[in-house]
N, C-alpha and C positions, 0 to 999 in steps of 0.2 A: 263702745267697749273700752273699759279702762285698761291702762298698761299694767303688765305684770310687775311684781316687785323687782324681778331681775332686770326687766327693761328699764325701769326707773333708775336702778342702780347704775346701769350702763349709759344712761342718757348723758350726752355731752362728751363721752370718752371717744376719741378718734379710733377708728378701726386700725389696729396695729398691722394688719395684713393688706392694707390698701395699696402699698407701693409695689406689690407684685414681686418680680424676680430681678436678679442682677442683670443689668443691661450690657455692661462690658467690663473689661478688666480695670477700668479707672472709675467705676461707678461710686460717687461720693455717698450714696445712701446705703451702701453695703453693710449688712449685719452678718457677722460671722459666728459660727458655732464650731469651736476648734476641734471638738471631738468627732464631728462628722467628717468622714473621709480623712481622718487624721493620718492614717498609715500611708495614704497616697501622697499627701503634701509632704510628709516627712521623707518619703523616698526621693521626691524631686529635690528637696532641699539638700539631702545627702549627696545627690549627684552634683549639685552646685558646689558644695564644700570639697568634693573630690577634685573638681576642676580647679578650684582655688589653690589647692595644695599641690596638685601634680600636673596641672595643665591638661591639654587635650580638649576634645569636644564630645558631646553625647547627644543622642536623639531619643526623645521620650514621646511615646504615643499614648494619649489619654482618650478613652472611649467610654461611652455609656448611652443609655436611652435618652431621647429628647427630654429636657427638663431635669436631668439627674444631677446637675450642678457643675458642669464643666467650666462655664464662665465664672461661676462663684469661686471655684478652685483657683482660677487664674487671678482673681482679685486678692485672694489670700496669699498667693505666691508673690504678687506684686508688693503687697505690704511687707512680707518677710524680706524680700530682696532689698527694699529701701531701708529697712532697719538693720540689715546685716552686710551692707557694703557691696552689694551686687547690683549691676545695672539691669533694668527690666524694660522690656517692650512687649506689649500684648495688643493685638488688633485682629479685626476680622479680615478674612480673605475675600473681599468683594471687589474683584478686579478681573479684567480680561487677561487671558493667558499671555497675550503678546506684550503685556506691560507688567508682568509679575515682578521683575527686578525693580522697576520704577515704583511700584506699589510698596515693596519691602523697604526701599530706601526712604520714601516719603513718610511712611508710618513710623519707622525706626527713628528718623530724625525728629519727627513730631513728638515722640515720647521722650527723646533726649531733651527737648525744649520745654516739656511740660512743667509748669511751675509747681514746686513742692513747698510744704510748710517751711517757714523760715526764709523764704525768698531764694532758695537754691534751685538748681536744675541739675539733672544728671549729666548734661553737657559739661558741667564744671569739672568732672573727673577727667574728661579728655583734654580740656583746656589747661588743666594743672599738670599735664604730663611734661611740660617744658618745651621750649622752642626746638631744641636739638632732637628730642624724641619725635615731635610732630613732623619735622622735616625728614627724619629717617624713615618713618613709618608710612607717611602719606605721600602721594604724588603731588605735583606742583600746585594744581588748582585747589584741592581740599586743604592742603597745608597752608596755602596763602589765606584762604577764607578763615580757617581756624585761628590763625595768628591775628588776623584782623579782629575777630571776635574776642580773642584773649586780651587785646589792647583796647577794646571798647570802640573799635572803628567799624563802620558799615554794618551796624547790628541788624537792622531790619533786612538789608539786602543779603547779608551773609546767612541769616537764618532761612530766608527764602531759597537761596542757592543750595543749602544743605538738603532742603526738602525736595529739590529737583525742579524748582520753578525756573523758567527761562527768563533771563534778565535782558534789558536793552543793551545794545553794544556799548553805549556811552557809559553805563554803570559798570559793565565788565572791564572796560578800559580803565576807569578810575580805580577799580579794585586790583588791577594788574593781572587779570586772568582772561582766558578765552573759554568759551563754552563749546565742548566737542560733540555733544549729543544732538546733532541736527537731524539725522535720519533714524528710523526706527531701531535698526540693529545697533547703531552707534549709541543711541540713548540707553538702550538696555545694557550694553557692555559697560558704559560709563557708570550706570547706577550700580551694577554688580561690583565693579572695582571699588567705588567709593564706599559702599556699604561694608565690604570686607575690610577695607582700610580703617574705617571707624571702629569696627569690632576689634581689630588688632591693636589699635591705639589704646583701647581700654585696658589691655592686659598689663599686669596679671589679674586685674579685677574681672571676675566672671561676668558674662553677659547671658541673660536669659531672654530668649526671643520666643514668644508664645503665639502661635498661629491658630486662631480660633475659627471654627466653622469652615473646615475644608470643603464641605459639601457645596458651599456657595460658589466654588470655582466652576462647577458644572453649569454651563450656560444653557445647554440643551440636554435633556435627560438621555438622549440617544447618542451623544457624542462625548467620548471620554478623553479626547485630545487635550483638554485643559489640564488633566492630571499629569500628562507627560511634562508639561512646563513646570508644574508644581513639584513633581518628583525630582526633576533635574535640578531645580533651584534648591530644594531642601537638601539633596545629597551634596551639592557644591558647598552650601553653608556648613554642613557637617564636616566635610573633608578639608576645606580650605581655611578653617578657623582653629585656633588653639586655645580658646577660652570661652566656648559657647555651649550652652545647654539649649537645644532646640526642642521646644514642646509643641506638638501638634495635637489638635482636638478634633474628634469625629464622633458621629453617632455609631452605636454598635451595628446597626443595620447597614452602615456605609462601608464596613470593613471589606466585604466581598468586592465592592466596587473599587476600593483602593488596591486590592490584590490584582484586579484586572487592569487597572490604569497605571500602576507603578511597576517598574521593573523590579525583579527580586532584590537586586543590589540596593536600589533606592528604598525599598520597604525595609530592608535590614538596617540601613543607616538611620532612617527616620524613626524606626520602631525598635531600637536596641533594647529599650526598656518599655514594656507595655503594661499599662495600668488601667484597670476597669473600675468605673464608678457604679456601684450597685444601688438599687433603690433603698430607701430608708426603712429600717424595721421600726417597730412601735417605740422602742426606747429612743432611737435617734429622732423620730418624729416628735416625741415629747420635748426633747432638747431644743429642737428648732422652734416649736410653738412657744416655749418659755422664753427663748431669746428674743423673739419678735415682740412678745409682751413686755419684756424688760426694756426694750428700746423705746417704748411709749411711756413718757413720764407719768401720765395719769393712771397707768396700770402697774408701774414698777413696784410701788410700795403700797398697793391697795390692800386694805385690811383683810379681805377675803383670801387673797393669794398667800398669806402667811400659813394658812391651814390647808389650802388647796392650790398648789403652785400653778395649775393650768386653768384656774377659774377665769372666765365663766364656763369653760368647757368641763364636762364631766368625764370620768374615766370611760363610761359607756360610749359617749360621743367620740372620744379619741379612737377607741378600738373598732367601733361599728360604723361610724360615719366618716371619720377622717382617714383612717387606715383600715378599710374594711377587709382587705385581703392579707393583712399582716405585713405588707410592704407597699411603699408608695414612693414615687419620685417627688422631689422637693417641689417642683412646679405645681403638680396637682394638689399637693398638701396645702400649699399657701393659698391657692384659689378656693379650695373647699373650706378652709378656715375663715377666709374673708367672708364668704357667703353665710356661713353658720353664725359668725359673730353678728352680722346684720340681722339675721332672723331672731337671735336671742334678744336683741334690743327692740324688737317689734317693728323693724323696718323691712323694706324690700331688700333683696340681695344688692350688694354694691353695684352690680350691673345685671339687670334682668337677663335671663338666658336668651342668647341670640342665635339664630341659625347662621350657618357659616356665610351664606351669601350676604345677609344684612351686615354682618361683621365686616366683610371685605369691602362692601360699599362704603361704610363709614371710615374704614382704615385708609382706603385709597383717597377719599375726599380729604381726610385729615392730612395725609402726606403731601397731597398736591398743594393744599393751602400753606403748609409749612414750607414747601419748596419755593412757593411764590415769593416768600419773604427773603429769599437768598439774594444777595446783592451782586455777587461775582459769579458769572457763568463761564469764565474762561477756563481752559484746560482741555486736553485731549483725552486723558485717561478715563475720567468718569463718563465722558460722553461715549467713548468706545465701549465701555462696559455696558452702559445703558442700551445703546443701539444693538449690541450683540445679543443682549438678553431679550429684547423686544421683537426683533425681526422674525424669529421663528414662529411667534404667535400669529404673524400675518402671512405665514406660509413660505417665507424665504428661508432657504437652507444654506448654511455656510459651506463654502467649498475650499478645498486645498488642492494644489499649492496656489498661493496668491501671487500675482505679479509683484515685483519689487516696488515698494512705495505705497502699495494698496493695503489699507487696514482690514477691509472685509471684502471678500468676493462672495456674492450671493446669487442664488439661482431660484427661479420660480416659474413653473410652467414654460420652460424653455427660454425664458428671459433671464438676462444676467445684469447685475449691477456691481460696480466697483466703488466702494465708499472709502473716503479719506477724511479723517478728522483734521480739520484745519481751524482749530478753535483757540490757538494761543494768542495772547494779547500782543506779544512782541513778534516781529517778523524775522527774528533771528533764524537763519537756516531755511526760510521758506522758499527762497529762490532755488536752492539745491533740490528741495523736495519736488518743486514743480518741474524742474529740469528732468528729473527721473521720470515723472509722470508723463512728460511729453513724448517719451519713447513707447508708450502703450499703443498697441495695435488697434484697439477699439475705444477711442476717447469718448465716443457718444455714450458709453456705458458708465462713464466716470461722474461721480458726484462728490463735491467738496462740501463738507458740513461745517457751518459756522454760525454762531449765535447772532441774532439781530442786534444791531447797535455796537457791534465790535468791528470798527473800521479797519480797512487794509492799511491806511496811513499813507500820507504823501511823501514820507521819507523812505519809502521802499519802491522806487520806480522800477527796479529790475524785477521785483516780485510782481508788480502790477502788469508789466509788459508780458511776462511769461504766463500769467493767468489769462490775459486777453488772448494770447496765442492758443492756449488750451480751449478756451471758450469758443474761439473761431472754428475749432475742429469738432465741436459738439459737446464738449464737457460743460458741466454747469456747477456753479456754486449755489447750494440750497441753504437758505437762512432758516434758523429755528427761532421762533418767537419766544418771549418770556414764558407764555403759557405752555408752549410745546416743550420747552426745557423742563418746566415744572412737572408736566405729565410724564416725561421720560424718567426723571429722577424718582418720582413716586413709584412708577412701575419697576424701575431698577431695584430699589430697596425692597419692595414687596416680593419680587421674584427671588432675590438673593436670600431674604429671610425665610421664605418658604423652602428653598433648597437646603438651607441649614437647619431646618426643623425649629426655627425660632418664631414661627408664626402660629398663634394658637388662640382658640376661643375658650375662655374660662379654664385654661390649663390643658385643653385637648388640642393636640398638634394638627394643623391642616397640612395635608400632603402636597408635594410639589405639583403632581398631575392635576389635582383638584383646582389649585390656584391658577395654573396655566390655562385650564379650560374655562374657568370663570373669567379670566381676563380676555380670552379670545371672544367671548360672548358680549363683553362690556368694554370693548376697546375705547379709550377716550377719543372723542371726536377730533381734538387737536392732533392726535397721532394719526387718525385716519386721513385727515387733510394733508398732513405732512408726507405720509406715505404715497398719497396720490401724486404729490409734487415730485417724488423721486422717480416715478415711472418713466421709462424711456420715451413714451409718447406725450408726456405732460408738457404743457406750454411753459416756457421760461417765465420767471417772475418779472413783474413790471419794473419800471424805472425807479420805484421808491427805494430799492436797495441801494443803488448808487447815491441817491440823494441823502439817505440816512447816513451812509458812510461819510459823505462830504460834510453833513451837518455836525456829526460827532467830532470829526477832525477839526472843524472850525471852532466849535465850542471849547474843545480841549486846548486849542492854541490861544484863544482869546480869554478864556476863563469866564468872562461875562460879556454878553453881546445882546443888543436889542433885536427883536424879531425882524423888524424892518431892515436893519443892517444885514442880518444873516440872509434874508431873502435877496437883497441886492447882490451880495457876494456870490450866492449860489445860483443866481439867475432864475429865480422862481417866485411864486407868489407867497405872501405871508401865511395864508391858510395852509399851503403845502408844507411850510416850515413847521407850523404848529402841529400838523398831522404827524410829521416825521418825529417831532419832539416827543409826542405821546408814545410813539412806538419805540423810542430809544430812552425811556425814562430811567433805565438802569444807570445811564451816564449823564443824561441831560435833564436838568431840573428847570422849572419855570416859575415866574412871578406874574401875578395878575390873572384876571378871568375876563375875556380870553387872555392867554399868555402874551405879555408884552416884552419881557426880558428873559433870556435864557442864560443859564450858568452851569458850570460843571459840577455835578453832584459829588460831594465829598466821598472818596472811596470808589467812585465810579470808574 
C-alpha cells in the first residue's frame, strides 16, 4: 500500500513532540510558551521584585494536577532570575527526612556552582561581596572556604566542602579549617547554618529556592513524619532569611496530606501565596503545539504552516483528538500529539501502547543499567534515602524513636534491625560515631552498611579498633556490591518519581500504590540476597571483605602493582587477588588476561 501524500510530505521530518516533558528546572531542551500560566509566573516574579526592593522573605505554594507544568514553570522562573539579577536554585526533594538540611545545602551549593553561559556561575555573586562582608556574614569555616575560592585556591576541595562532602583531615588542615559535622545532628545543624549564611551573603540580591515534588518526601504512604521535617525546614528558611522567595510545588491531590502533615504555622509560612496551575484550554493547547513545531527547524518555515499554523494537525484533530474535553494537562497533550504525528506520517506511534507492568519492567532495567555506570558510590545521604524507601516493600516498618547514632530502626515480625550508613570515603568522625554505637544495648541488631571496594583505611587505627569491638559483640558490617547499589538506586528513583506523580505511561500517571505493589512482586534478586544478609540469623560474610579492603588500600598506596607482588604483601594467592580485583573494579583496574598488573582507576 502506497503512502499518502501527507505521509510523503512528513517523511524525514523529526517528530517535534518526541522529547516529552520538562525533566527538571535546569532542562536544556526546555521550550517555553510565555502566554501559558503567564499570570502565575508574573506573580512569583513580582514577589521577587518586592524582596529586592524591601527585603524580607516570602513563601509561595504552586499546585496543580500531575503533568500540569509545575516543573516547566520552574524552568521559566530560573531563566527569568538569571536574566534579572536574582539567584535561583531549583531541585527535587528526593531525600530522607533525617538529611533534609544536608540535601538543601548540597543542592543549593550545586546550583550556585552550575556553569552558566559566558563562563560565569551564580557563586560569583557571593565571592564578589568582598572579604569584609564574607567574614562578617559567615562563620569561620565557610568564610575561609569562600575566600580560598575567591583567590583561586583549593577550588575542587572548596566546592566539595560547600556541597557538604567530607574531606580528609590532611586537606582540611591545609585549608585551615575543621569539619564539625561528625554526628547526624551535628551534620544537620552545620548544613542549616551554612545554607542560611550563604543565602544571607547574597543580600540584597534576592534568592529564589524552588523545592519541586514535595510528595517524594513521603517514604511510606502510611507515614507522614517526613513532612514534619520538611515543614520545620521550610518555616525556618522563611523566618530566618531576609532575601528569600521559597517556592514549593505539589500536586493538587496532595494538599490534604500537606494540611495533615504540616503544622498550621508552617503551612501559613510556606503558602503565604498559593497559585494553582489549571489544565490548558484549547487556545493554550494551540500555542503549545505551535511552539513545539516552531522548535523543529524542518517544520518552522514549512510552506503549509503559513496557511495552517498547526499543520499537519487539523482543527478537528485539535478539538476532538488532542483536547477532547476542552481542557487537558500539558503532559497528556504532548504525548497525544507525539502519537498523532507518527500516525499521520504512516508510522506506528513513537512508542506502541504498553501496559503498566511492561513499562515498569523496562524502566527498572534501564535505571539499573544507568546506575551501573556510576563510578562513585560513596555517601550516606543517597544510601539512607534508598534503604528507607525499599525496606517497607520487604515488610520492614520504620520505628521511632531511634537510638542515638542509628539511622534506621526497623521491625518485622517481632525482629528488629538497627541500620547505620557507614559509606563515607573518609574516616573523619567515624571513631566518634562508633563510640556512640558501642553504648547500644542490643549490638547484635546493628548493621553498618558500606559499599564493596570502599576500604576502612590503614590510617584510621582507632576506627578499626572500635569497629572490631562492636563486631565482637555481634554487630556486623554488611557490604553492598556494585550490582546491589545499582538496584537500590534504581528502586529509589522509581519510588520517588512515583510518589511525586512523575512516573507515567504515555502521559497517564502511575500511582504510588501500584508501583509499590509491582516492586514487591518483582523485587530484584540482588536486593533479596542483600536483605537475607541483614537478617539477625544470617551468617557473617566470608573473609573476602577484609581482603578486598586490604587490596584497595594497597593499590591506592602503590598506584601500580603486579598481581604477584600484591599477593605476596597480602599473604594470599594470585587468583584470590584477581577475584578481589574483579569485585572492586570501581577502584582497581587491571592489565592483561588474566590480570597481571593492577593500578588505581582514575577517579576511583
